[in-house]
C-alpha positions in Angstrom: 41.4 -3.9 -7.4 39.6 -1.2 -7.6 38.9 0.7 -4.3 35.0 0.0 -4.1 35.7 -3.4 -4.9 38.3 -4.2 -2.1 36.1 -4.4 1.1 33.7 -7.2 -0.8 33.7 -10.7 0.2 34.2 -13.4 -2.4 30.6 -14.1 -2.8 29.9 -10.1 -3.3 32.4 -10.2 -6.0 31.0 -13.2 -7.7 27.7 -11.4 -7.8 29.0 -8.3 -9.0 31.2 -10.1 -11.9 28.1 -11.8 -12.8 26.0 -8.6 -13.1 28.8 -6.7 -14.9 29.1 -9.7 -17.3 25.3 -9.7 -18.1 25.4 -5.7 -18.5 28.4 -6.2 -20.7 26.5 -9.0 -22.8 23.5 -6.7 -23.2 25.6 -3.8 -24.3 27.2 -6.0 -27.1 24.1 -7.3 -28.2 23.0 -3.4 -28.7 26.2 -2.4 -30.2 25.7 -5.4 -33.0 22.0 -4.1 -33.6 23.3 -0.6 -34.1 26.1 -1.8 -36.2 23.5 -3.6 -38.5 21.2 -0.6 -38.8 24.1 1.3 -39.9 25.1 -0.9 -42.4 21.7 -1.0 -43.9 21.7 2.8 -43.9 25.0 3.2 -45.5 24.0 0.4 -48.3 20.5 2.5 -48.9 22.6 5.9 -49.1 25.1 4.2 -51.5 22.2 3.0 -53.8 20.9 6.3 -53.8 24.1 8.0 -54.5 24.7 5.6 -57.6 22.0 7.2 -59.6 23.4 10.9 -58.3 27.1 10.4 -58.8 27.8 7.5 -61.0 31.3 8.7 -61.8 32.3 8.7 -58.5 31.0 5.7 -57.4 32.2 4.1 -60.9 35.8 5.1 -59.8 35.7 4.0 -55.9 34.4 0.6 -57.3 37.4 0.4 -59.7 39.7 1.6 -56.9 38.1 -1.2 -54.7 38.6 -3.9 -57.2 42.3 -2.9 -57.5 42.7 -3.0 -54.0 41.4 -6.5 -53.5 43.6 -7.6 -56.4 46.4 -6.7 -54.0 45.0 -7.7 -50.9 44.1 -4.2 -49.5 41.5 -3.8 -47.3 39.6 -1.0 -45.5 
């Protein structure tokens, strides 16, 4: 057990664990929200890029299709 927690009573440890659990839950929600924003941003930029760089995107899509047929993921 970490040094700061060694001299705590069982009740104090339970309170600390509950606080940390709620803190983790809050952070996980924030991560999920930021990930949604990130995916949306990337999708928008890719749509913009399709207009600018059609050949590159067509090649990437072809590679992704071929990879999917061979069960590759990235």
